[in-house]
C-alpha positions in Angstrom: -15.9 72.4 224.2 -13.5 73.3 221.4 -10.9 75.9 222.1 -10.8 78.4 219.2 -7.1 79.1 219.4 -6.3 75.4 219.6 -8.6 74.6 216.7 -6.9 77.3 214.6 -3.4 75.8 215.4 -4.5 72.3 214.7 -6.1 73.3 211.4 -2.9 75.1 210.5 -0.9 72.0 211.3 -3.1 69.7 209.2 -2.9 72.2 206.3 0.9 72.3 206.5 1.2 68.6 206.5 -1.2 68.1 203.5 0.7 70.8 201.6 4.1 69.4 202.4 6.3 66.7 201.0 4.0 63.7 201.5 3.2 61.8 198.4 0.2 60.1 199.8 -3.0 61.1 201.6 -4.2 59.6 204.9 -6.9 60.5 207.3 -5.6 63.3 209.5 -8.8 63.7 211.5 -8.3 63.8 215.3 -11.0 64.7 217.8 -10.7 68.4 218.7 -9.7 68.6 221.4 -8.0 65.3 222.0 -9.7 63.5 224.9 -7.9 63.3 228.2 -5.9 60.1 228.4 -8.0 57.3 230.0 -5.3 56.4 232.6 -5.1 52.9 231.4 -1.8 51.2 230.7 -1.1 49.8 227.2 -1.2 46.1 226.4 2.3 45.2 227.6 2.2 41.9 225.7 2.8 43.9 222.5 6.3 45.2 221.6 6.9 48.7 222.7 6.9 51.2 219.8 10.1 53.3 220.4 10.5 56.7 218.9 13.9 58.3 219.3 14.1 62.1 219.6 17.4 63.7 218.6 18.8 67.2 217.9 20.1 70.0 220.0 18.9 72.3 222.8 15.4 72.9 221.6 14.8 69.2 221.3 16.2 68.9 224.8 13.5 71.3 225.9 13.5 74.9 226.9 9.8 75.7 227.2 8.9 76.9 230.7 6.3 74.9 232.5 5.6 76.7 235.8 4.4 80.2 236.5 1.5 82.4 235.7 3.2 84.7 233.1 2.3 84.5 229.4 4.2 81.7 227.6 4.4 79.2 230.4 2.6 75.9 230.0 0.6 76.5 233.2 -0.7 79.8 231.9 -1.5 78.3 228.5 -3.2 75.1 229.7 -4.6 75.9 233.1 -5.5 79.6 232.7 -6.3 80.0 229.0 -7.6 76.4 228.4 -5.2 75.6 225.5 -4.2 71.9 225.1 -7.1 70.8 227.3 -6.0 67.2 227.2 -3.2 68.1 229.5 -5.5 69.1 232.4 -8.0 66.9 234.2 -11.3 68.0 235.8 -9.5 68.6 239.1 -7.1 71.0 237.4 -4.1 68.6 237.7 -1.9 67.5 234.9 -3.1 64.4 233.2 -0.7 61.4 232.9 -0.5 59.0 229.9 0.0 55.5 231.3 0.5 54.2 227.8 3.4 56.5 226.8 6.8 56.3 228.6 8.8 59.5 228.6 12.6 58.9 228.8 15.4 61.4 228.4 19.1 60.5 228.6 22.2 62.6 227.9 25.7 61.2 227.6 24.8 57.9 229.4 23.0 59.7 232.3 19.3 59.4 233.1 17.3 62.7 233.4 13.7 61.6 232.9 12.1 58.1 233.3 8.4 58.4 233.9 4.9 58.3 232.3 4.2 61.2 230.1 3.2 64.3 232.0 4.6 67.9 232.1 6.0 67.9 235.7 9.6 68.8 234.8 10.6 72.5 234.8 11.0 72.7 231.0 9.6 70.8 228.1 10.6 70.1 224.5 8.2 68.8 221.8 7.8 65.5 223.5 4.5 66.3 225.3 2.7 67.2 222.1 4.3 64.3 220.2 3.5 61.8 222.9 -0.2 62.7 223.2 -0.9 62.3 219.5 1.1 59.0 219.3 -0.5 57.7 222.5 -4.0 58.5 221.0 -3.3 56.9 217.6 -1.0 53.9 218.4 -2.4 50.8 220.0 0.9 49.4 221.2 2.9 50.7 224.2 4.9 53.8 223.2 8.2 55.0 224.4 9.6 58.4 223.6 13.4 58.1 224.0 15.1 61.5 223.9 18.9 61.3 223.6 20.5 64.7 222.8 22.3 67.7 224.2 22.6 71.4 223.2 25.0 73.3 220.9 25.7 70.4 218.5 26.1 70.5 214.8 25.2 67.8 212.2 28.3 68.8 210.2 30.7 67.9 213.0 29.4 66.8 216.4 26.6 64.7 215.2 28.3 63.6 212.0 27.0 60.1 211.2 29.0 57.0 210.1 29.7 57.0 206.3 30.4 60.7 206.2 33.7 61.5 204.5 35.9 64.6 204.7 35.0 67.4 202.4 36.4 70.7 201.3 34.5 74.0 201.1 36.1 77.3 200.3 39.5 76.0 201.0 38.6 74.6 204.4 38.9 70.8 205.1 36.1 69.4 207.2 36.7 66.0 208.9 34.8 62.8 208.1 33.2 60.6 210.7 35.7 60.0 213.6 38.2 62.4 212.0 39.7 65.4 213.7 40.9 68.8 212.4 44.4 67.4 212.5 43.5 64.1 210.9 40.3 64.6 208.8 40.2 61.1 207.5 40.1 59.4 210.9 40.8 55.7 211.5 37.4 54.3 212.3 38.4 54.0 216.0 37.3 56.6 218.6 40.1 59.1 218.9 40.9 60.7 222.3 39.2 64.0 222.9 36.6 65.5 220.7 36.1 64.3 217.1 33.6 64.4 214.3 30.7 62.3 215.3 31.5 62.1 219.0 28.0 63.3 220.0 26.4 61.0 217.4 28.3 58.1 219.1 27.2 59.2 222.6 23.6 59.8 221.7 23.3 56.4 220.0 25.1 54.6 222.8 22.9 56.3 225.4 19.7 55.2 223.5 21.0 51.7 223.1 21.7 51.5 226.9 18.1 52.3 227.5 16.9 49.6 225.1 19.3 47.0 226.5 17.6 47.6 229.9 14.0 47.9 228.6 12.2 46.8 231.8 14.0 49.6 233.7 12.5 52.2 231.4 9.2 50.6 230.4 8.2 48.4 233.4 7.1 45.0 232.3 8.0 45.3 228.7 9.8 42.4 227.0 10.3 43.5 223.4 10.5 46.6 221.4 10.6 48.0 217.9 12.3 51.3 216.9 9.4 52.7 214.8 10.6 56.2 214.2 12.9 59.2 214.8 12.2 62.9 215.4 14.9 65.5 214.4 14.8 69.1 215.5 18.2 70.7 214.9 20.1 73.1 212.6 20.9 76.2 214.8 24.6 75.5 215.0 25.1 74.4 211.4 23.4 77.5 209.9 26.4 79.6 211.0 28.9 77.6 208.9 28.7 77.8 205.1 30.4 74.4 204.6 28.0 72.7 207.0 25.1 74.3 205.4 26.3 73.2 201.9 26.5 69.6 203.0 23.5 69.5 205.4 21.3 67.6 203.0 23.9 65.0 202.3 24.7 64.5 206.0 21.0 64.3 206.9 20.5 61.6 204.3 23.4 59.7 205.8 22.0 60.2 209.2 18.7 58.5 208.3 20.6 55.6 206.8 23.0 55.3 209.7 20.3 55.4 212.4 18.1 52.8 210.6 21.2 50.6 210.5 22.2 51.3 214.1 18.8 50.2 215.5 18.1 47.5 213.0 15.0 49.4 211.8 15.1 49.7 208.0 11.5 50.9 207.8 11.7 53.4 210.7 10.1 56.8 209.8 11.7 60.2 210.2 10.1 63.5 211.0 12.2 66.7 210.5 11.2 70.1 211.9 12.5 73.4 210.6 13.8 76.3 212.8 10.9 78.3 214.0 12.2 81.8 213.0 12.9 80.7 209.4 10.4 81.5 206.7 10.3 79.5 203.5 12.4 81.2 200.8 14.4 83.1 203.5 17.8 82.2 202.0 20.8 82.3 204.3 22.1 79.4 206.2 18.8 78.7 208.1 16.8 78.9 204.9 19.1 76.5 203.1 18.8 74.0 206.0 15.0 74.3 205.8 15.2 73.4 202.1 17.6 70.5 202.8 15.1 69.0 205.2 12.3 69.3 202.7 14.4 67.7 200.1 15.4 64.7 202.2 11.7 64.2 203.2 10.7 64.3 199.5 13.4 61.8 198.6 12.0 59.3 201.1 8.3 59.2 200.3 6.3 57.3 202.9 9.3 57.1 205.2 10.0 60.8 206.1 8.1 64.0 206.6 8.9 67.6 207.0 7.1 70.0 209.4 7.4 73.8 208.6 7.3 75.3 212.1 7.4 79.1 211.4 3.6 79.4 211.6 3.6 77.4 214.8 6.2 79.5 216.6 5.1 82.1 219.1 8.1 84.3 218.4 11.8 84.4 219.3 14.5 82.3 217.6 16.1 78.9 218.0 19.2 80.5 219.3 17.2 82.2 222.1 15.1 79.0 222.7 12.0 80.8 221.4 12.1 82.9 224.6 11.2 79.8 226.6 7.6 79.9 225.3 6.1 76.5 226.0 3.4 77.0 223.4 6.0 76.9 220.6 7.2 73.6 221.9 3.7 72.2 222.2 2.6 73.4 218.8 5.8 72.0 217.1 5.3 68.7 219.1 1.7 68.3 218.0 2.7 68.9 214.4 5.5 66.4 214.6 3.3 63.9 216.3 0.6 64.2 213.6 3.3 63.9 210.9 4.5 60.6 212.4 1.0 59.2 212.7 0.5 59.9 209.0 3.7 58.1 208.2 2.8 55.1 210.3 -0.6 54.9 208.6 0.9 55.4 205.2 0.1 52.7 202.6 2.7 54.3 200.3 5.4 51.9 199.1 8.1 52.0 196.5 6.5 50.6 193.3 8.0 47.5 191.8 9.7 47.6 188.4 12.6 49.5 186.9 13.3 52.1 184.3 16.3 52.4 182.0 17.5 56.0 182.1 20.4 58.0 180.7 22.2 59.6 183.6 24.6 62.6 183.5 26.7 60.7 186.1 29.3 59.2 183.8 27.1 59.5 180.7 25.7 56.0 180.9 22.4 54.1 180.8 21.5 52.5 184.1 18.5 50.8 185.6 16.7 52.6 188.4 13.7 51.9 190.5 10.8 54.4 190.6 10.4 55.8 194.1 7.8 58.5 193.2 6.1 59.8 190.2 5.4 63.5 191.0 3.9 64.5 187.6 6.5 66.8 186.1 9.3 65.0 188.0 10.2 61.4 188.8 12.3 60.3 191.7 14.5 57.2 191.1 16.9 55.0 192.9 19.8 53.1 191.3 21.0 49.7 192.4 23.8 51.3 194.4 21.4 53.5 196.3 22.0 56.8 194.4 18.9 59.0 194.3 18.1 60.7 191.0 15.5 63.3 190.1 14.5 63.7 186.5 12.0 66.1 184.9 9.6 64.2 182.7 10.7 66.2 179.7 14.2 64.8 180.0 13.1 61.2 180.0 13.2 59.0 176.9 10.0 58.0 175.2 10.5 54.4 176.3 10.7 55.5 179.9 7.6 57.8 179.5 5.7 54.8 178.1 6.9 52.7 181.1 5.5 55.3 183.5 2.1 55.2 181.7 1.9 51.5 182.0 2.7 51.4 185.8 
């Protein structure tokens, strides 16, 4: 029997995705509610599809599981009947034997089990895992590697990031320090820009290097996607806000390279308290996430979480309300399924366009034709967005012939 509240949330999620930054349409239909997992293991002869979850404290997980009060997962699922796929006929938590749930932090193990909400707190992984487990035929591993109170503009700064100046303040580049913003490429002693990035990546790689320990019986794997829920610390620093989009693009490039996964998908989720058009640091970060998703059609998606939040703020961990974490997780999981099912690909062929960068004519590949705008990529990887009105007649003709 369908749960009216859950149906409303799922309908909202589907509408948000379809109205978002995706440049293709796929079948978003899922049974409502999702069926209970069948308890069967996945076909271990297939490579494990690995999805890496990164961010800060809300990705780590602050939604309360136990207790009868409003907002706990036990209250929502066992008392109110929401997320019915989490509870079996006996009233116990279901267990997905086809989705491995792993959490590491600074090279230490915290969770290594089949997916089920038996920890004291949850992040979005429960919702993510059930939708991936339902939709993906291969074995699935959710590999969460993150810690709280970390910024993209410093702690999680990815390789390739250079020092920048904002309002007279110098921000270090990757592996730089406040005293030596340029860095040397080597890991300095103490804290440095990108130290948490290095630790999170190293922790995830340690899991994958010992695959059988974390997914018993597995022999091979493929890093298929990344989930990113972050931004609370950056929104308080104007310089980090101004460069958030650039750093997020660099993060997608760096992680795909780190894990030899050039086609890996990314799902970004906004901060729950932030409305679209809000302005301020959090509003600008929301817009940056949307922009990065739009610049990677078929490879990245953005989830607007404000309608899914049950209140509170990212700083206050949404008051520990597990429903927020479940709703956001379901939305992120659906978004990843859509990306995995996407038939969208960068079209072949090139345009010759006049760029304002150096005032020269260059060749660029068409990534997306969005009607009034065209997204292009030059040979050196520079992304360019042109309004159709500013294109030459020759380029307009080229678009018509594609």
